[in-house]
C-alpha positions in Angstrom: 28.0 -106.6 39.7 27.6 -109.8 41.7 25.1 -108.1 44.1 23.1 -106.8 41.1 22.9 -110.3 39.7 21.9 -111.6 43.1 19.1 -109.1 43.4 17.9 -110.0 39.9 17.8 -113.7 40.8 16.2 -113.0 44.2 13.4 -110.6 43.1 13.0 -110.7 39.3 12.9 -114.5 38.8 9.9 -115.1 41.2 8.0 -112.2 39.6 8.7 -113.5 36.1 7.5 -116.9 37.0 4.3 -115.6 38.6 3.7 -113.5 35.4 4.2 -116.5 33.2 1.8 -118.5 35.3 -1.0 -115.9 34.8 -0.1 -114.0 31.6 -3.6 -112.8 30.8 -4.2 -111.2 34.1 -0.8 -109.5 34.1 -1.3 -108.1 30.6 -4.8 -106.8 31.0 -4.1 -105.3 34.4 -0.9 -103.6 33.3 -2.5 -102.3 30.1 -5.5 -100.9 32.1 -3.1 -99.2 34.6 -1.1 -97.8 31.6 -4.2 -96.5 29.9 -5.3 -94.8 33.2 -1.9 -93.1 33.6 -1.8 -91.9 30.0 -5.4 -90.6 29.7 -5.8 -89.4 33.3 -2.2 -88.0 33.5 -2.5 -86.2 30.2 -5.7 -84.5 31.3 -4.2 -83.7 34.7 -1.0 -82.0 33.6 -2.5 -80.5 30.4 -0.7 -79.3 27.2 1.4 -76.2 26.5 3.2 -75.0 23.4 6.4 -73.5 24.5 7.5 -72.5 28.0 8.7 -69.1 29.2 12.2 -68.2 28.2 13.4 -67.8 31.8 15.7 -65.0 30.9 16.6 -62.1 33.2 14.9 -59.6 30.8 11.3 -58.6 30.2 9.2 -55.9 28.6 6.6 -53.5 30.0 4.2 -52.1 27.4 2.2 -49.0 28.1 -0.9 -48.1 26.0 -2.7 -44.9 26.6 -6.2 -44.1 25.0 -6.1 -43.7 21.2 -5.3 -40.1 20.3 -3.3 -39.4 23.5 -0.4 -37.0 23.4 3.2 -37.9 23.9 3.0 -36.0 27.3 0.2 -38.3 28.5 2.1 -41.5 27.4 5.3 -40.1 29.0 3.4 -39.6 32.3 2.5 -43.3 32.3 6.0 -44.3 31.5 7.4 -42.2 34.4 5.0 -44.0 36.7 6.4 -47.3 35.5 10.0 -46.1 36.0 9.3 -45.1 39.6 8.0 -48.5 40.3 11.0 -50.2 38.8 13.4 -48.0 40.7 11.8 -49.3 43.9 12.2 -52.9 42.8 15.5 -54.4 44.2 15.7 -57.2 41.6 15.9 -54.7 38.7 19.4 -53.9 37.5 18.7 -51.4 34.7 15.9 -50.4 32.3 15.6 -48.5 29.0 12.5 -46.5 28.1 11.0 -46.0 24.6 8.4 -43.3 24.0 6.3 -43.2 20.9 7.7 -46.5 19.6 8.7 -49.9 20.7 12.0 -51.2 21.8 14.4 -52.3 19.0 14.0 -56.1 18.4 16.2 -57.9 21.0 14.3 -61.3 21.0 13.7 -63.4 18.0 9.9 -63.7 18.3 9.1 -60.2 19.5 8.4 -57.6 16.8 8.9 -53.9 17.4 6.2 -51.2 17.2 6.8 -47.8 15.7 5.1 -44.5 15.1 2.4 -44.4 17.8 2.2 -41.5 20.3 -0.1 -43.5 22.5 2.4 -46.3 23.0 5.7 -46.8 24.8 7.6 -49.6 26.5 10.3 -50.3 28.9 13.0 -52.9 28.4 14.1 -54.2 31.9 17.2 -56.2 32.8 17.1 -58.1 36.1 20.1 -59.0 38.3 19.3 -62.7 37.9 16.3 -65.0 37.1 14.9 -67.1 39.9 12.2 -69.7 38.9 10.2 -68.9 42.1 11.0 -65.3 43.1 10.9 -63.7 39.6 7.3 -64.7 38.7 6.2 -63.4 42.1 7.9 -60.0 41.3 6.0 -59.9 38.0 2.7 -60.4 39.8 3.5 -57.6 42.3 4.3 -55.3 39.4 1.1 -56.2 37.6 -1.0 -55.5 40.7 0.7 -52.1 41.1 0.3 -51.1 37.5 -3.4 -51.9 37.5 -3.8 -48.9 39.8 -2.8 -46.4 37.1 -6.0 -44.8 35.9 -5.4 -43.7 32.3 -3.3 -46.4 30.6 -3.1 -50.1 30.1 0.2 -51.4 31.4 1.3 -55.0 30.6 4.2 -56.9 32.0 5.4 -59.3 29.2 7.8 -62.1 29.7 9.8 -63.5 26.8 8.7 -67.0 25.7 10.0 -69.7 23.4 8.6 -70.7 20.1 6.9 -68.9 17.2 5.5 -65.4 17.7 1.9 -65.2 18.9 -0.2 -62.2 19.9 -1.2 -63.8 23.2 -1.6 -67.2 24.8 -5.3 -66.9 24.4 -6.8 -65.3 21.3 -10.4 -65.3 20.1 -11.4 -64.1 16.7 -15.0 -62.9 16.4 -16.1 -63.1 12.8 -19.1 -61.6 11.1 -20.2 -59.1 8.4 -21.5 -56.1 10.4 -19.1 -53.9 12.4 -21.7 -52.8 14.9 -22.7 -56.4 15.7 -19.1 -57.4 15.8 -18.4 -54.7 18.4 -21.4 -55.9 20.5 -20.2 -59.5 20.4 -16.7 -58.5 21.2 -17.9 -56.9 24.4 -19.8 -60.1 25.3 -16.7 -62.2 24.6 -14.5 -59.9 26.6 -16.9 -60.2 29.6 -16.8 -64.0 29.3 -13.0 -64.0 29.1 -12.6 -61.8 32.1 -15.0 -64.0 34.1 -12.9 -67.1 33.4 -10.6 -67.9 36.3 -6.9 -67.7 35.3 -7.1 -65.0 32.6 -5.5 -61.6 32.9 -4.7 -58.6 30.7 -7.8 -59.1 28.5 -7.6 -56.7 25.6 -10.5 -55.8 23.4 -9.2 -53.5 20.6 -12.7 -52.1 19.8 -13.7 -51.4 23.4 -13.0 -47.7 23.0 -14.2 -46.3 19.7 -12.4 -43.5 17.8 -14.0 -40.1 17.6 -13.8 -38.6 14.2 -14.3 -35.0 13.0 -16.6 -35.0 10.0 -17.6 -32.1 7.8 -21.1 -31.9 6.4 -20.4 -29.7 3.4 -23.1 -27.7 1.5 -21.8 -28.7 -1.9 -24.2 -26.5 -3.8 -23.3 -23.4 -1.8 -19.5 -24.2 -2.1 -19.8 -24.5 -5.9 -21.6 -21.2 -6.2 -18.9 -19.4 -4.2 -16.1 -21.2 -6.0 -14.7 -23.3 -3.2 -13.2 -26.7 -4.3 -13.8 -29.7 -2.0 -10.1 -30.2 -1.5 -9.8 -26.8 0.2 -12.0 -27.9 3.1 -9.6 -30.8 4.0 -6.5 -28.6 3.6 -8.0 -25.8 5.7 -8.9 -28.1 8.6 -5.6 -29.9 8.5 -3.7 -26.5 8.6 -5.7 -25.4 11.6 -5.7 -28.6 13.7 -2.7 -30.8 12.8 -0.6 -28.9 10.3 0.9 -30.0 7.0 4.5 -31.2 6.8 6.6 -28.8 4.7 10.0 -30.4 5.1 12.5 -31.9 7.6 15.1 -30.3 9.9 18.3 -32.1 10.8 20.3 -30.8 13.8 24.0 -31.2 14.6 23.4 -34.5 16.4 21.9 -36.1 13.4 18.3 -36.1 14.7 15.6 -35.2 12.1 12.4 -33.5 12.8 9.3 -32.7 10.7 8.7 -29.0 9.9 4.9 -28.5 10.3 3.1 -25.5 8.9 -0.1 -24.5 10.8 -2.6 -21.7 10.8 -1.7 -19.1 13.4 -4.2 -19.9 16.0 -3.4 -18.6 19.5 -4.4 -21.5 21.8 -3.8 -25.2 21.5 -6.2 -26.6 18.8 -9.6 -27.6 20.2 -13.2 -27.6 19.0 -13.4 -23.8 19.3 -10.4 -23.4 16.9 -12.7 -24.6 14.1 -14.6 -21.3 14.3 -11.4 -19.5 13.2 -10.9 -21.6 10.1 -11.3 -19.9 6.7 -11.5 -21.6 3.3 -9.9 -20.1 0.2 -12.0 -19.6 -3.0 -10.9 -19.8 -6.6 -11.0 -16.0 -6.7 -8.4 -15.7 -3.9 -10.8 -14.7 -1.2 -11.4 -16.5 2.1 -14.7 -17.5 3.7 -15.5 -18.8 7.2 -15.8 -22.5 7.3 -19.0 -22.2 9.3 -20.8 -20.6 6.3 -20.1 -23.6 4.0 -20.0 -26.7 6.2 -21.3 -28.0 9.5 -18.7 -29.7 11.8 -19.9 -32.9 13.5 -18.3 -35.5 15.7 -18.9 -39.2 14.9 -17.7 -42.5 16.3 -15.7 -44.8 14.1 -13.9 -48.2 14.6 -10.3 -48.0 15.7 -9.4 -50.8 13.3 -10.9 -53.1 10.7 -9.2 -56.5 10.4 -10.1 -59.5 8.3 -9.7 -63.2 8.7 -10.0 -65.4 5.7 -11.6 -62.5 3.8 -14.2 -61.8 6.6 -14.4 -59.0 9.0 -13.0 -60.0 12.4 -12.2 -58.6 15.8 -9.4 -60.4 17.8 -9.5 -60.4 21.6 -6.3 -61.3 23.5 -5.7 -62.5 27.0 -2.7 -63.7 29.0 -2.7 -66.5 31.6 -1.8 -66.1 35.3 1.4 -67.8 36.3 -0.2 -70.5 38.5 -2.7 -71.6 35.8 -2.3 -73.9 32.9 -2.9 -72.3 29.5 -4.6 -75.3 28.0 -7.2 -75.6 30.8 -7.9 -71.9 30.9 -8.4 -71.9 27.1 -10.8 -74.8 27.3 -12.7 -73.0 30.0 -13.0 -69.9 27.8 -14.2 -71.9 24.9 -16.8 -73.6 27.0 -18.2 -70.2 28.0 -18.2 -69.1 24.4 -20.1 -72.2 23.3 -22.9 -71.4 25.7 -23.4 -67.9 24.1 -26.3 -67.3 21.7 -24.4 -66.5 18.5 -26.4 -64.7 15.8 -26.7 -66.3 12.4 -23.6 -65.5 10.3 -21.4 -64.8 13.3 -18.9 -67.2 14.9 -15.6 -67.3 16.7 -12.3 -69.0 15.8 -9.7 -69.6 18.6 -6.2 -68.5 17.9 -3.1 -67.9 20.0 -1.3 -70.8 21.5 -4.2 -73.3 20.7 -3.9 -72.5 17.0 -0.1 -72.6 16.9 0.0 -75.8 19.0 -2.2 -77.5 16.5 0.1 -76.5 13.7 3.3 -77.4 15.6 2.0 -80.7 17.0 0.6 -81.6 13.6 4.1 -81.7 12.2 5.2 -83.7 15.2 2.4 -86.2 14.7 3.7 -86.8 11.2 7.2 -87.3 12.5 5.9 -89.7 15.1 4.1 -91.8 12.5 7.1 -91.9 10.3 9.3 -92.9 13.2 6.9 -95.8 14.2 6.6 -97.0 10.6 10.4 -97.0 10.2 10.8 -98.9 13.5 8.2 -101.5 12.4 9.9 -102.0 9.0 13.3 -102.5 10.6 11.9 -104.9 13.2 10.1 -107.0 10.5 13.3 -107.2 8.5 15.2 -108.2 11.6 12.9 -110.9 13.0 11.2 -112.0 9.8 7.7 -112.1 11.5 5.1 -109.8 12.9 4.6 -111.4 16.2 8.2 -110.6 17.4 7.7 -107.1 16.1 4.4 -106.7 18.1 6.0 -108.1 21.2 8.8 -105.5 20.9 6.4 -102.6 20.4 4.3 -103.4 23.5 7.0 -101.7 25.5 6.0 -98.3 23.9 2.8 -97.6 26.0 4.6 -98.3 29.2 7.4 -95.9 28.3 4.8 -93.2 27.4 3.0 -93.8 30.7 6.2 -93.4 32.7 7.1 -90.2 30.9 3.7 -88.7 31.6 3.8 -89.8 35.3 7.2 -88.2 35.8 6.1 -85.0 34.1 3.2 -84.8 36.5 5.5 -85.4 39.5 7.9 -82.7 38.4 5.1 -80.2 37.7 5.7 -80.0 33.9 3.2 -80.1 31.1 3.2 -81.9 27.7 5.0 -79.3 25.7 6.7 -79.2 22.3 10.0 -80.4 23.7 8.3 -83.1 25.8 6.7 -84.6 22.6 10.2 -84.7 21.1 11.3 -86.6 24.1 8.5 -89.1 23.6 9.7 -89.6 20.0 13.3 -90.2 21.2 12.0 -92.5 23.9 10.3 -94.8 21.4 13.7 -95.6 19.8 15.6 -96.0 23.1 13.1 -98.4 24.8 12.5 -100.4 21.6 16.3 -101.1 21.5 16.1 -102.6 25.0 13.1 -104.7 24.2 14.8 -106.1 21.1 17.6 -107.5 23.3 15.0 -109.5 25.3 12.9 -110.8 22.4 15.9 -111.6 20.2 17.7 -113.6 22.9 14.4 -115.5 23.7 14.1 -116.4 20.0 17.7 -117.6 19.9 17.2 -119.9 22.9 14.1 -121.4 21.4 15.9 -121.9 18.2 18.4 -124.0 20.2 15.6 -126.2 21.4 15.0 -124.6 24.8 11.3 -124.9 25.9 9.1 -121.8 25.8 8.8 -121.0 29.5 12.4 -121.8 30.2 13.6 -119.7 27.3 11.5 -116.7 28.5 12.9 -117.0 32.0 16.5 -117.4 31.0 16.3 -114.5 28.5 14.7 -112.3 31.1 17.4 -113.1 33.6 20.4 -112.9 31.3 19.3 -109.7 29.5 18.0 -107.9 32.5 21.5 -106.7 33.6 22.6 -105.3 30.1 19.2 -103.5 29.8 19.5 -102.1 33.3 23.0 -100.8 32.7 22.1 -99.2 29.4 19.1 -97.5 30.9 21.0 -96.4 34.0 23.7 -94.8 31.7 21.0 -92.9 29.7 19.3 -91.8 32.9 22.6 -90.6 34.4 23.4 -88.7 31.3 20.0 -86.9 31.3 19.8 -86.1 35.0 22.0 -83.0 34.9 19.7 -81.6 32.1 16.6 -82.5 34.0 17.8 -81.0 37.3 18.6 -77.7 35.6 14.9 -76.9 35.9 14.9 -75.4 32.5 11.4 -74.9 31.2 12.6 -75.6 27.7 14.8 -78.7 28.0 14.0 -80.3 31.3 10.6 -81.7 30.2 12.4 -83.6 27.4 14.9 -85.1 29.9 12.1 -86.0 32.4 10.1 -87.8 29.7 13.0 -90.0 28.6 14.0 -90.7 32.3 10.5 -91.7 33.3 9.9 -93.8 30.2 13.2 -95.7 30.7 12.4 -96.4 34.3 8.9 -97.7 33.6 10.0 -99.7 30.5 13.0 -101.2 32.3 11.1 -102.5 35.3 7.5 -102.9 34.4 7.9 -104.0 30.8 10.4 -106.7 31.8 7.5 -108.4 33.5 4.8 -107.7 30.9 6.9 -108.4 27.8 7.6 -112.1 28.8 3.8 -112.6 29.5 2.9 -111.2 26.1 5.6 -113.4 24.5 4.0 -116.5 26.1 0.6 -115.6 24.8 1.9 -114.7 21.3 4.9 -116.9 20.8 6.4 -116.3 17.3 7.1 -119.3 15.0 10.8 -120.2 15.4 12.9 -122.7 13.4 14.5 -125.1 15.9 17.9 -126.6 15.1 17.8 -130.2 16.4 21.3 -131.1 15.3 22.9 -129.7 18.4 20.8 -130.9 21.4 23.5 -132.9 23.2 23.8 -130.2 25.8 20.3 -131.0 26.9 20.9 -134.8 27.2 18.6 -135.7 24.3 19.0 -139.4 23.2 18.0 -139.0 19.6 19.7 -136.3 17.4 17.8 -135.6 14.2 19.8 -134.0 11.4 16.9 -131.9 10.3 15.0 -128.6 11.1 11.5 -128.4 12.3 9.1 -125.5 13.1 7.4 -125.0 16.4 5.1 -122.4 17.7 
């Protein structure tokens, strides 16, 4: 360690002396640079909630138009299977028709009982951080060519379950106006660079079959109203009469239907007959007029109000936070009618909830550290000097996140919380030793220089040990844990080197009051030894 000590004396001592000669300039310039890095770097890299899972598995969801048959959904699934068979990275896949895949990931819920839905669970040979996302984009481009279905490639992600990274709830009282506004919002979301797979659940409306019954005529002929519904169901869909279980254990519904020759269509309604109380049957056309009418596919509510939720995913080379802000800016420019508004959901909403709890944890951690420091030093000036290292650690963490291409995610915030405790420990070593030297009668500037020189090596070694232990985790390039490691590494590097210059300058401007023991000053060649204690500032 002799060469390290030599380097400290050669480079650190001159810098420390220059900083002590101009403490105000050093402090203000360093704080300005720190503020620029924190604010500018934070806006540059953006925020994200949880990263992708980076697992060699993913799902492909297929949605055909509402009311489609199993055969139509199966045709779209076979198209997907053909594309997967031509993809060399795919090891195997499993197709589900009419329902979703059984839950195999903790935040992905399954979907059951829908003839217009199917999905494919795909297993890859391996996951490559660069090649696999490119394969996903090729599959998305190919699936967009299919004409009669929406096909989504869905990667697994960490964190709580969300419908989509970007979700916009359009809220208002009238369904027709909601549908109109949903179309406007959908157009704005599609026009925003970085969005993909924009889904408007009310874009295509359901077509319902309605019967305009002549109630007076039906009463005169003795036809109950319930018979109209039963007759139409028997002719078009059938009524379940039981279940059949085969030798393999599979169960099937037994449906009873009116013997109509062709597949049920609009013309089949002309053959429907309605039973009267007297046991006779009458043509449906004599008692009711059949009409087709549009109806909403779903009616959802948010906080008791009617709402339509539009979802969108984000392209792989775009930041979710920036794209979300761009979408919200477009929505703010729209002319919203009175009584109608929008509420962002998705990752933005979940991030506010998750980061809100982390903010509480951060405040509690800071208050705990301040309380411990006040009890240790017995004054607030020493505590303030120790805590000045925190902004430089945060700036270093943000800078290294930007250099490594990461965002400020949930795990990165946890890294910042851990960093506060680690770098505060190093700052305590410097301030405490400076106070001890001053208590022994050493002058202020000399005590600051000696403490910086003596404590620099222990601080350097402890920081180097922590950095070495975190490097393997950081170099794994894990989207979940690497940001945490990079934050701590960047914060330790900045606080170890930059704060070792700034902290002495702050100490000189805000020297804490120290009790000086003048009974042992012989080592400094003092002539008069006073058996008393005095206070100096």
